[in-house]
Structure formats: structure tokens, C-alpha cells
C-alpha positions in Angstrom: 0.0 0.0 0.1 2.7 2.4 0.5 4.8 1.6 -2.5 1.4 2.5 -4.3 1.1 6.1 -2.4 4.9 6.2 -3.0 4.3 5.8 -6.9 1.1 8.4 -7.1 3.3 10.9 -5.1 6.1 10.4 -7.2 3.8 10.7 -10.4 2.2 13.8 -9.1 5.5 15.6 -8.4 6.6 14.8 -12.1 3.5 16.0 -13.6 3.8 19.1 -11.4 7.6 19.8 -12.4 6.6 19.5 -16.0 3.8 21.9 -15.6 6.1 24.2 -14.1 8.5 23.9 -16.7 5.8 24.1 -19.6 5.0 27.6 -17.6 8.5 29.0 -17.1 8.9 28.0 -21.3 5.8 29.9 -22.2 6.7 33.0 -19.6 10.3 33.3 -21.7 8.9 33.1 -25.1 6.7 35.8 -24.2 9.3 37.8 -22.6 11.5 37.5 -25.7 8.1 38.5 -27.7 8.0 41.6 -25.7 11.6 42.5 -26.3 11.5 42.5 -29.9 10.9 45.6 -32.1 7.4 45.6 -33.1 6.5 46.1 -37.1 4.6 49.2 -37.5 2.3 49.3 -40.2 1.8 52.1 -42.7 -1.3 53.8 -41.7 -4.0 53.6 -44.2 -2.6 50.3 -46.2 -4.8 47.5 -45.1 -2.3 45.0 -46.8 0.6 46.2 -44.1 -1.8 46.3 -41.2 -2.7 42.5 -41.8 0.8 42.2 -42.5 1.5 43.7 -38.8 -0.8 41.8 -37.0 0.6 38.6 -38.4 4.1 39.4 -37.9 3.9 40.9 -34.2 2.0 37.9 -33.4 4.4 35.4 -34.8 6.5 33.3 -32.5 9.3 33.4 -35.1 11.3 37.0 -35.9 11.7 37.9 -39.5 13.5 41.2 -40.7 10.8 42.7 -42.8 10.8 45.8 -44.9 7.5 46.9 -47.2 8.7 48.1 -50.6 5.2 49.4 -51.2 1.8 48.3 -53.3 1.7 44.8 -51.6 6.1 44.0 -52.1 7.9 42.9 -49.3 11.4 42.0 -48.3 10.9 39.3 -45.8 14.7 38.6 -44.8 16.2 37.9 -48.0 13.2 36.9 -50.0 11.0 39.2 -52.1 7.2 38.7 -51.9 4.0 39.9 -52.9 1.1 39.9 -50.6 -2.5 40.6 -51.0 -6.0 40.1 -49.4 -8.3 37.4 -50.1 -11.4 36.9 -48.6 -10.6 39.0 -45.5 -7.2 36.9 -45.2 -3.5 37.9 -46.1 -1.9 35.4 -48.7 1.5 35.6 -50.1 2.1 34.5 -53.8 4.1 31.3 -53.8 5.0 29.3 -57.1 2.1 29.3 -58.9 -0.6 30.2 -56.5 -0.8 31.4 -52.9 -0.6 30.6 -49.4 -1.6 32.0 -46.1 0.9 34.3 -44.3 1.4 32.2 -41.3 1.9 29.0 -43.2 4.3 31.1 -45.5 6.2 32.6 -42.3 6.4 29.3 -40.4 7.8 27.0 -43.9 10.2 29.6 -44.7 11.4 30.6 -40.8 11.8 26.9 -39.9 13.5 26.4 -43.4 16.0 29.2 -42.5 15.6 30.7 -46.1 14.7 34.1 -45.0 17.2 34.3 -41.8 14.0 34.0 -39.7 14.6 32.6 -36.3 12.6 31.1 -33.7 11.7 33.2 -30.5 13.8 31.0 -28.2 17.5 31.8 -27.9 17.7 35.4 -29.4 20.2 37.6 -29.3 21.2 40.9 -30.8 18.8 40.5 -33.8 18.1 43.4 -35.8 14.6 44.9 -35.7 11.6 45.0 -38.0 11.1 48.2 -40.4 8.8 49.7 -42.3 9.4 52.8 -44.8 8.0 56.0 -43.7 6.3 58.0 -46.9 7.5 61.1 -48.3 5.2 64.3 -48.8 4.5 63.1 -52.4 2.9 59.7 -51.4 5.6 57.6 -52.4 8.1 55.6 -50.5 11.5 55.9 -49.2 13.3 59.4 -49.0 15.5 59.3 -51.9 15.1 60.8 -55.3 12.7 59.0 -57.6 13.4 56.8 -60.5 13.0 58.5 -63.8 10.3 57.3 -65.9 11.1 54.9 -68.4 11.1 55.9 -72.1 10.7 54.0 -75.1 14.0 53.3 -77.5 12.4 54.1 -81.1 
């Protein structure tokens, strides 16, 4: 009888230790996420606002730069994003995939220099461009318009 009680007590202790470890790990991830710079969307751009919501909620850290009109640099990969049926999708191959699936696939594959939120150190911040007074992106001079060569 005492052996049975001892076994139950050990099992309860082990379960309690696992639960404490899980809580500690979740808190560590939340603390790391809170330390990361947040992606700030361009006001009035619904695609950029959805992008910011997904990036800031993600457990992965990816350097992002908005290029304008739905085009972004995520890490070292240029992508195109748009809203379809109130969901943010990314052009991938011949079709589109949901942003969360894209972030997970490409962060874990390390093709965008993405990292999991655990074990981060000295990681650069997310960026979004500022609009200049003429409504365009960036602060440098605009590219000249193309002219046909006839």
C-alpha cells in the first residue's frame, strides 16, 4: 500500500514539475516576444496592417521591409502579399498561401534568416518605410520614368 502511495506521489511530483517547466518556457517566449521590435504598419494600408498583425503575433522573428503596393522583403526573399476573402495571402510558386503558413515554412527552413523566438540575441529590428511628402516610399530621389527606345 505504501508503495502505491509513493508511486502516486512521485507521479504527481513529476507532473507538477512538467507543468512548471511548461509555464516557465511559455513565459520565456512571451518575454522574448515583448523585447522584440514591433512591425509598425503604414497607416491606411490594409495589406500592411494585416501583415503587421501576423508578424507581431508570430513566434518567429523575421526582418521585414515594405517595398510598397503589397511587395515586401521578408529576410532575403521578395514576396507579394494581398488580401483574399479577408485573409492575407502570399504569392508562392503558381499560387498563394496563407501568411502564417508562409512564415512558419520559410522561418523553419531558414530561407529568410528567420529565427524562432527562443534563444535570440542581438537580432535586428523589423522595419517599415516612411512615406515621403509626395505619397511614395523612401526618402531618396525617385527613379526616372522609362522611355521607349524607338
